[in-house]
ZATOR-858740 format. One record per atom (N, C-alpha, C): y, x, z. Coordinates in nm, 3 decimals, padded with zeros to 5 digits. Layout:
! residues N
- v_u_w
- Y_X_Z
...
END
This chain:
! residues 151
- v_u_w
- 11.307_13.231_08.360
- 11.237_13.165_08.471
- 11.115_13.248_08.508
- 11.087_13.249_08.633
- 10.964_13.312_08.680
- 10.843_13.237_08.638
- 10.757_13.293_08.559
- 10.638_13.221_08.506
- 10.541_13.193_08.615
- 10.535_13.291_08.715
- 10.443_13.271_08.824
- 10.480_13.145_08.913
- 10.606_13.106_08.923
- 10.644_12.995_08.989
- 10.602_12.863_08.916
- 10.613_12.860_08.782
- 10.563_12.747_08.703
- 10.416_12.730_08.715
- 10.346_12.837_08.711
- 10.196_12.834_08.732
- 10.161_12.789_08.868
- 10.228_12.835_08.969
- 10.202_12.792_09.099
- 10.226_12.651_09.126
- 10.337_12.595_09.064
- 10.371_12.454_09.075
- 10.254_12.371_09.002
- 10.220_12.419_08.877
- 10.105_12.348_08.811
- 09.981_12.341_08.896
- 09.947_12.453_08.950
- 09.830_12.462_09.035
- 09.835_12.367_09.155
- 09.949_12.375_09.219
- 09.963_12.286_09.342
- 09.954_12.140_09.309
- 10.022_12.096_09.198
- 10.014_11.955_09.154
- 09.873_11.923_09.116
- 09.804_12.013_09.041
- 09.664_11.991_09.007
- 09.573_11.977_09.119
- 09.589_12.061_09.225
- 09.513_12.053_09.345
- 09.531_11.923_09.415
- 09.653_11.878_09.430
- 09.682_11.755_09.492
- 09.608_11.639_09.415
- 09.614_11.647_09.277
- 09.551_11.545_09.199
- 09.400_11.549_09.225
- 09.342_11.667_09.225
- 09.193_11.685_09.245
- 09.162_11.624_09.389
- 09.249_11.638_09.481
- 09.223_11.592_09.617
- 09.215_11.436_09.623
- 09.267_11.369_09.519
- 09.266_11.220_09.511
- 09.406_11.162_09.509
- 09.512_11.237_09.513
- 09.647_11.188_09.500
- 09.664_11.152_09.348
- 09.739_11.042_09.329
- 09.768_11.011_09.189
- 09.876_11.104_09.131
- 09.908_11.089_09.000
- 10.001_11.183_08.936
- 10.132_11.188_09.000
- 10.195_11.070_09.034
- 10.321_11.059_09.097
- 10.323_11.123_09.231
- 10.218_11.099_09.310
- 10.203_11.158_09.449
- 10.197_11.308_09.438
- 10.118_11.359_09.343
- 10.086_11.500_09.327
- 10.221_11.574_09.295
- 10.295_11.513_09.200
- 10.417_11.581_09.169
- 10.519_11.575_09.283
- 10.536_11.458_09.350
- 10.625_11.452_09.455
- 10.593_11.547_09.570
- 10.463_11.550_09.607
- 10.417_11.640_09.715
- 10.445_11.786_09.686
- 10.419_11.818_09.565
- 10.445_11.958_09.515
- 10.593_11.994_09.533
- 10.679_11.916_09.477
- 10.818_11.947_09.475
- 10.894_11.917_09.608
- 10.832_11.832_09.688
- 10.897_11.815_09.821
- 10.882_11.949_09.896
- 10.769_12.011_09.885
- 10.746_12.144_09.948
- 10.851_12.242_09.902
- 10.883_12.245_09.778
- 10.974_12.346_09.722
- 11.127_12.305_09.745
- 11.153_12.184_09.731
- 11.298_12.144_09.722
- 11.351_12.091_09.856
- 11.266_12.020_09.936
- 11.319_11.958_10.049
- 11.205_11.944_10.157
- 11.154_12.062_10.207
- 11.039_12.056_10.303
- 11.076_11.979_10.425
- 11.200_11.957_10.452
- 11.235_11.882_10.572
- 11.214_11.731_10.556
- 11.187_11.685_10.435
- 11.166_11.553_10.402
- 11.022_11.518_10.453
- 11.009_11.415_10.536
- 10.873_11.390_10.588
- 10.772_11.368_10.484
- 10.660_11.433_10.503
- 10.550_11.426_10.409
- 10.508_11.276_10.382
- 10.532_11.189_10.478
- 10.502_11.049_10.468
- 10.585_10.977_10.362
- 10.687_11.042_10.318
- 10.764_10.984_10.207
- 10.685_10.968_10.082
- 10.573_11.035_10.071
- 10.485_11.018_09.953
- 10.444_10.878_09.938
- 10.431_10.800_10.041
- 10.393_10.665_10.018
- 10.480_10.587_09.932
- 10.606_10.632_09.908
- 10.692_10.561_09.816
- 10.653_10.572_09.668
- 10.568_10.678_09.646
- 10.526_10.712_09.513
- 10.396_10.650_09.469
- 10.314_10.594_09.565
- 10.177_10.548_09.535
- 10.177_10.446_09.423
- 10.263_10.352_09.426
- 10.263_10.249_09.320
- 10.303_10.287_09.186
- 10.353_10.415_09.169
- 10.392_10.466_09.047
- 10.271_10.519_08.962
- 10.166_10.548_09.021
- 10.050_10.597_08.950
- 09.993_10.494_08.855
- 09.936_10.548_08.744
- 09.875_10.452_08.645
- 09.979_10.387_08.569
- 10.100_10.437_08.560
- 10.210_10.375_08.490
- 10.252_10.248_08.553
- 10.282_10.253_08.682
- 10.319_10.144_08.771
- 10.195_10.064_08.805
- 10.109_10.117_08.889
- 10.001_10.041_08.938
- 09.893_09.999_08.831
- 09.860_10.086_08.745
- 09.770_10.065_08.630
- 09.818_09.964_08.526
- 09.950_09.948_08.528
- 10.017_09.864_08.410
- 10.019_09.939_08.290
- 10.007_10.076_08.302
- 10.012_10.159_08.179
- 10.152_10.186_08.126
- 10.248_10.157_08.206
- 10.389_10.178_08.152
- 10.436_10.317_08.180
- 10.554_10.338_08.237
- 10.608_10.472_08.254
- 10.520_10.565_08.338
- 10.490_10.677_08.277
- 10.403_10.778_08.340
- 10.443_10.809_08.475
- 10.343_10.802_08.573
- 10.370_10.840_08.705
- 10.415_10.984_08.731
- 10.369_11.077_08.653
- 10.413_11.218_08.664
- 10.559_11.225_08.628
- 10.606_11.146_08.535
- 10.751_11.146_08.502
- 10.831_11.079_08.615
- 10.794_10.969_08.661
- 10.866_10.891_08.765
- 10.862_10.973_08.896
- 10.749_11.036_08.923
- 10.735_11.120_09.042
- 10.829_11.242_09.037
- 10.846_11.292_08.916
- 10.944_11.400_08.894
- 11.088_11.363_08.917
- 11.120_11.235_08.871
- 11.256_11.186_08.894
- 11.279_11.166_09.047
- 11.182_11.113_09.114
- 11.193_11.101_09.262
- 11.217_11.238_09.326
- 11.141_11.333_09.288
- 11.145_11.471_09.344
- 11.298_11.522_09.311
- 11.345_11.507_09.195
- 11.485_11.550_09.165
- 11.581_11.474_09.258
- 11.554_11.353_09.291
- 11.639_11.277_09.379
- 11.659_11.340_09.513
- 11.558_11.423_09.552
- 11.571_11.499_09.675
- 11.684_11.594_09.671
- 11.725_11.638_09.549
- 11.827_11.730_09.532
- 11.957_11.666_09.488
- 11.952_11.566_09.393
- 12.069_11.513_09.333
- 12.098_11.367_09.371
- 12.010_11.310_09.448
- 12.024_11.166_09.485
- 12.147_11.149_09.577
- 12.200_11.032_09.582
- 12.310_11.006_09.664
- 12.267_10.937_09.789
- 12.348_10.946_09.899
- 12.320_10.881_10.031
- 12.415_10.772_10.061
- 12.510_10.754_09.982
- 12.610_10.637_09.999
- 12.666_10.596_09.871
- 12.707_10.479_09.865
- 12.760_10.418_09.741
- 12.890_10.480_09.692
- 12.960_10.555_09.790
- 13.081_10.616_09.752
- 13.055_10.751_09.679
- 12.936_10.799_09.689
- 12.909_10.926_09.614
- 12.881_10.904_09.474
- 12.902_11.006_09.392
- 12.885_11.002_09.247
- 12.737_10.989_09.207
- 12.699_10.898_09.129
- 12.561_10.885_09.081
- 12.528_10.953_08.948
- 12.631_10.991_08.873
- 12.615_11.046_08.741
- 12.539_11.182_08.739
- 12.558_11.268_08.846
- 12.476_11.393_08.842
- 12.327_11.364_08.836
- 12.285_11.262_08.922
- 12.147_11.231_08.922
- 12.097_11.163_08.784
- 12.183_11.075_08.742
- 12.156_11.012_08.614
- 12.140_11.113_08.506
- 12.227_11.207_08.494
- 12.220_11.315_08.399
- 12.096_11.395_08.407
- 12.059_11.425_08.534
- 11.937_11.505_08.559
- 11.814_11.424_08.515
- 11.805_11.295_08.554
- 11.694_11.214_08.520
- 11.684_11.193_08.366
- 11.795_11.167_08.304
- 11.797_11.146_08.159
- 11.755_11.275_08.083
- 11.809_11.387_08.130
- 11.771_11.517_08.072
- 11.627_11.544_08.081
- 11.563_11.519_08.199
- 11.424_11.544_08.218
- 11.343_11.447_08.129
- 11.385_11.321_08.131
- 11.317_11.222_08.045
- 11.305_11.276_07.903
- 11.420_11.325_07.846
- 11.421_11.372_07.710
- 11.331_11.493_07.692
- 11.327_11.583_07.794
- 11.245_11.699_07.791
- 11.094_11.663_07.792
- 11.071_11.556_07.870
- 10.927_11.511_07.878
- 10.880_11.454_07.752
- 10.967_11.374_07.679
- 10.938_11.325_07.548
- 10.910_11.439_07.446
- 11.003_11.538_07.452
- 10.986_11.662_07.362
- 10.850_11.723_07.380
- 10.801_11.730_07.505
- 10.675_11.798_07.538
- 10.556_11.704_07.508
- 10.563_11.583_07.541
- 10.444_11.503_07.538
- 10.446_11.388_07.428
- 10.561_11.366_07.370
- 10.580_11.266_07.271
- 10.596_11.125_07.314
- 10.560_11.091_07.432
- 10.567_10.956_07.491
- 10.603_10.957_07.636
- 10.650_10.850_07.685
- 10.660_10.827_07.837
- 10.573_10.729_07.891
- 10.511_10.662_07.805
- 10.420_10.542_07.842
- 10.283_10.599_07.875
- 10.233_10.563_07.994
- 10.106_10.617_08.045
- 09.995_10.581_07.942
- 09.987_10.460_07.891
- 09.874_10.423_07.802
- 09.882_10.493_07.665
- 09.996_10.537_07.627
- 10.011_10.616_07.501
- 09.975_10.767_07.527
- 10.008_10.810_07.647
- 09.977_10.950_07.686
- 09.829_10.969_07.710
- 09.766_10.863_07.764
- 09.625_10.871_07.805
- 09.552_10.747_07.767
- 09.496_10.735_07.648
- 09.432_10.608_07.605
- 09.296_10.583_07.661
- 09.251_10.666_07.748
- 09.115_10.643_07.799
- 09.128_10.542_07.914
- 09.017_10.467_07.938
- 09.021_10.361_08.046
- 09.045_10.427_08.182
- 09.118_10.360_08.268
- 09.154_10.420_08.394
- 09.032_10.454_08.480
- 09.043_10.567_08.547
- 08.943_10.619_08.635
- 08.816_10.677_08.568
- 08.815_10.673_08.438
- 08.691_10.737_08.372
- 08.715_10.891_08.379
- 08.607_10.968_08.367
- 08.623_11.108_08.369
- 08.721_11.168_08.260
- 08.723_11.103_08.145
- 08.816_11.144_08.040
- 08.960_11.118_08.081
- 08.977_11.003_08.132
- 09.114_10.967_08.188
- 09.158_11.060_08.294
- 09.073_11.088_08.392
- 09.113_11.177_08.500
- 09.141_11.315_08.454
- 09.058_11.372_08.358
- 09.080_11.500_08.309
- 09.216_11.510_08.228
- 09.247_11.407_08.150
- 09.372_11.407_08.085
- 09.488_11.397_08.179
- 09.485_11.307_08.277
- 09.587_11.296_08.372
- 09.613_11.428_08.456
- 09.503_11.497_08.487
- 09.512_11.629_08.546
- 09.597_11.724_08.465
- 09.568_11.727_08.335
- 09.648_11.813_08.245
- 09.792_11.770_08.237
- 09.814_11.641_08.226
- 09.956_11.587_08.219
- 10.026_11.624_08.343
- 09.960_11.600_08.456
- 10.023_11.625_08.593
- 10.065_11.774_08.601
- 09.967_11.865_08.573
- 09.994_12.004_08.584
- 10.104_12.046_08.488
- 10.103_12.001_08.363
- 10.200_12.040_08.268
- 10.337_11.978_08.296
- 10.339_11.866_08.363
- 10.469_11.808_08.406
- 10.524_11.895_08.515
- 10.441_11.943_08.605
- 10.490_12.028_08.712
- 10.552_12.163_08.649
- 10.487_12.208_08.551
- 10.543_12.328_08.488
- 10.674_12.294_08.415
- 10.677_12.180_08.350
- 10.797_12.140_08.279
- 10.912_12.115_08.379
- 10.885_12.054_08.489
- 10.988_12.024_08.589
- 11.038_12.160_08.652
- 10.955_12.249_08.672
- 10.985_12.380_08.722
- 11.089_12.447_08.636
- 11.057_12.448_08.506
- 11.145_12.514_08.407
- 11.275_12.436_08.391
- 11.269_12.308_08.395
- 11.389_12.235_08.384
- 11.482_12.254_08.506
- 11.430_12.250_08.625
- 11.512_12.268_08.744
- 11.570_12.406_08.743
- 11.495_12.509_08.701
- 11.537_12.648_08.692
- 11.652_12.654_08.592
- 11.639_12.600_08.473
- 11.739_12.595_08.368
- 11.875_12.536_08.414
- 11.856_12.426_08.502
- 11.975_12.359_08.547
- 12.030_12.420_08.680
- 11.966_12.526_08.731
- 12.018_12.587_08.848
- 11.998_12.504_08.974
- 11.889_12.429_08.980
- 11.864_12.335_09.087
- 11.759_12.385_09.189
- 11.726_12.517_09.199
- 11.627_12.568_09.291
- 11.701_12.625_09.412
- 11.751_12.549_09.504
- 11.825_12.602_09.622
- 11.738_12.689_09.705
- 11.768_12.817_09.713
- 11.712_12.916_09.801
- 11.566_12.953_09.756
- 11.511_12.901_09.655
- 11.372_12.920_09.624
- 11.343_13.066_09.592
- 11.436_13.131_09.521
- 11.412_13.265_09.483
- 11.428_13.368_09.601
- 11.468_13.318_09.711
- 11.469_13.402_09.830
- 11.335_13.426_09.895
- 11.239_13.341_09.856
- 11.105_13.349_09.917
- 11.038_13.480_09.881
END
């Protein structure tokens, strides 16, 4: 894998987070640019409620769920007749990779600090950036970077 691509993705996601986007939004916006730039940027609004582990519920990490949504741009289906298993396999595989890296998928376990405190935001920034790097390497490993290396 090109290390510079993973660092670039980490930095993009981190910059989106610093601008005020939540973890799910930052991941989705970063990978929308790479994977499906024709997707309207406004699609990010579908990810807003995922931040804070589903709207500050502290459940499934928004960086993880945002990653699965981004992968859906590549592997998701557009009709019930199409096969769903390729996307299920990609989502499950990334879920497992996320657990290997971070130990948990639950937002409150990953980041025990109170929401919106400086400590919480700093930790989320790290998780978001590292998730972008993890997703980059996962997509590369699975051969899911359509045309990216042509840039």
